[in-house]
C-alpha positions in Angstrom: 357.5 1.2 153.5 355.6 2.2 150.4 353.8 -1.1 150.5 352.7 -0.6 154.1 351.4 2.9 153.1 349.3 1.4 150.2 347.8 -1.2 152.5 346.9 1.4 155.1 345.1 3.5 152.5 343.2 0.3 151.3 342.2 -0.5 154.9 341.1 3.1 155.6 339.0 3.1 152.4 337.5 -0.1 153.3 336.8 0.9 156.9 335.2 4.0 155.6 332.9 2.1 153.3 332.1 -0.2 156.1 331.3 2.8 158.4 329.1 4.2 155.7 327.2 0.9 155.3 326.7 0.7 159.1 325.6 4.4 159.1 322.4 3.6 157.1 319.6 4.4 159.4 315.7 3.4 159.2 313.7 5.9 157.2 310.0 5.9 157.7 307.2 8.1 156.1 303.9 8.5 157.7 302.0 9.0 154.6 298.2 9.1 154.9 295.3 9.3 157.5 292.0 8.1 156.6 289.3 8.7 159.1 287.2 5.6 159.7 284.7 7.0 162.2 284.4 8.8 165.4 286.5 6.6 167.3 289.2 5.2 165.0 291.3 6.3 162.2 293.3 4.2 159.5 297.0 5.2 159.2 299.3 4.4 156.3 302.9 4.5 156.5 306.0 3.3 154.6 309.5 2.2 155.1 311.7 4.1 152.7 314.9 2.4 154.0 314.9 -0.4 156.7 318.6 0.3 157.3 320.9 -2.6 158.0 320.5 -3.3 161.8 317.6 -5.5 163.1 314.3 -3.7 163.6 313.0 -5.1 167.1 309.7 -3.3 167.1 307.6 -1.0 164.8 304.3 0.6 165.1 302.4 3.9 165.5 302.3 6.4 168.3 299.8 9.2 168.8 298.9 12.1 171.1 296.8 15.3 171.3 300.1 17.2 171.3 302.9 17.6 168.7 305.6 15.0 168.1 304.0 12.0 169.9 306.4 9.5 171.4 306.4 5.9 172.8 305.2 7.2 176.1 302.1 8.4 174.6 299.4 6.3 172.9 301.2 3.5 171.2 300.5 0.3 169.1 303.0 -2.3 168.4 302.4 -3.6 164.8 305.3 -6.0 164.5 308.9 -6.7 165.2 310.3 -6.6 161.6 308.5 -5.3 158.5 308.0 -7.9 155.9 306.3 -5.5 153.6 307.3 -1.8 153.2 304.0 -0.5 153.0 301.8 -0.7 156.0 298.3 0.3 157.1 296.8 -0.1 160.6 293.5 1.2 162.2 293.8 3.0 165.5 290.8 2.4 167.7 289.6 3.7 171.1 290.0 7.3 170.1 287.8 10.2 171.5 285.2 11.6 169.1 285.7 15.2 167.9 289.4 15.2 169.1 292.5 16.4 167.4 295.4 14.0 167.2 299.0 13.9 165.9 300.5 10.6 164.8 303.6 9.2 163.5 305.1 5.8 162.7 308.2 4.5 164.6 310.7 1.7 164.6 313.2 0.6 167.1 316.6 -0.6 166.5 319.4 -1.0 168.9 316.8 0.2 171.6 316.6 3.5 170.0 313.4 4.7 168.3 313.3 6.2 165.0 310.2 8.4 164.1 308.6 9.2 160.8 307.0 12.6 160.0 304.0 13.4 162.0 300.5 13.9 160.6 297.5 15.7 162.0 293.8 14.4 161.9 290.5 15.0 163.8 288.0 12.3 164.6 284.4 13.0 163.6 282.1 14.6 166.0 279.2 12.4 167.5 275.8 13.6 168.1 272.3 12.2 168.8 270.7 10.0 166.1 268.1 11.5 163.8 264.9 9.5 163.8 261.4 10.0 162.1 258.1 8.7 163.5 256.0 6.7 160.9 252.3 7.2 160.7 250.3 4.8 162.8 248.7 2.0 160.5 246.3 -0.9 160.9 244.5 0.6 164.0 242.0 -1.7 165.8 240.3 -1.3 169.1 243.3 -2.7 170.9 246.2 -2.6 168.7 248.1 -0.4 166.0 251.2 -0.8 163.8 253.8 1.6 165.1 257.4 2.4 164.0 259.9 4.8 162.7 263.0 5.4 160.5 266.5 6.0 161.8 267.9 8.1 159.1 271.4 9.0 160.8 273.3 7.4 163.7 275.1 10.7 164.6 278.4 9.0 163.7 277.9 6.6 166.5 276.3 3.1 166.9 272.5 3.0 167.5 272.2 0.5 170.1 268.5 0.6 170.5 265.5 2.0 168.5 261.7 1.7 169.0 258.6 3.7 169.8 257.1 5.1 173.1 253.3 6.0 173.4 250.9 7.0 175.9 247.6 9.0 176.3 249.6 12.1 177.2 251.5 14.2 174.6 255.2 13.9 174.2 255.8 10.4 175.5 259.2 9.3 176.3 261.0 6.0 177.1 259.9 6.7 180.8 256.3 5.9 179.5 255.2 2.8 177.8 257.7 2.0 175.1 258.7 -1.0 172.8 262.3 -1.7 171.7 262.4 -2.7 168.0 266.0 -3.6 167.4 269.1 -1.5 166.7 271.0 0.3 163.8 269.9 2.6 160.9 266.7 2.0 158.8 263.1 1.6 159.1 261.3 -0.6 161.5 257.7 -1.3 162.9 255.8 -3.7 165.0 252.2 -4.2 166.0 251.6 -2.8 169.6 248.8 -4.6 171.4 247.1 -4.1 174.7 245.7 -0.7 173.9 242.3 0.4 175.3 239.4 0.9 172.9 238.3 4.4 172.0 241.2 6.3 173.3 243.6 8.8 171.7 247.2 7.8 171.9 250.4 9.8 171.2 253.4 8.1 169.8 257.0 9.1 168.9 259.8 6.9 167.5 263.1 7.0 169.4 266.7 6.1 168.8 269.6 5.5 171.4 273.3 5.8 170.8 276.1 6.4 173.3 275.4 10.2 173.3 271.8 9.8 174.4 268.2 9.3 173.2 266.6 11.2 170.3 262.9 11.4 169.5 261.1 11.8 166.2 258.0 14.1 165.7 254.9 13.2 167.5 252.0 11.3 165.8 248.6 10.6 167.2 245.8 8.0 166.6 242.6 7.0 168.1 241.9 3.2 168.8 238.4 1.9 167.4 235.6 1.8 169.8 234.7 -1.7 171.0 231.1 -1.4 170.0 
């Protein structure tokens, strides 16, 4: 009888240890948010303990409200973490918007969430562009251009100059596209009329709209 009692104690102790072993759960820490732009953010997270049951899915979920879940915005990064420290860039976000994000992992069809972090994407605005002084003026041509000094936290999809014989020209008047992006640009515009005063402005477009530089003017040489 005593022997059976000892065996029972050993069995219960073993069972208790086994239960403790299987009681280990996934522990995730959402550790850092690095803003990468107006429409994206890089999230770093870490598996503190991957538990001892298979992870079938892990990734990030985010929302404009507290405690985002899998039914909100979600990206699946993998099915089992081969490295404990992870980084991923979420894209397709809205500019100037506040978000909450947390890492998650699924085991036995049950999601486990890390702590949530708060971040805000950058505001977008119109680009900033400067009109260059007209140069190399002839009777029918002039070198015109500008400098895009800021993209407004958005992609400058087109830049160039607009010109005409009336003040404050826009892209609804005569205009010449000259590439895209930040930086300086210029081109020789031809087909001008001799002896006329022209007004010119640089312009730059992003997805917010079109911005114009200060107005410059020049007069083409007379044909005589």
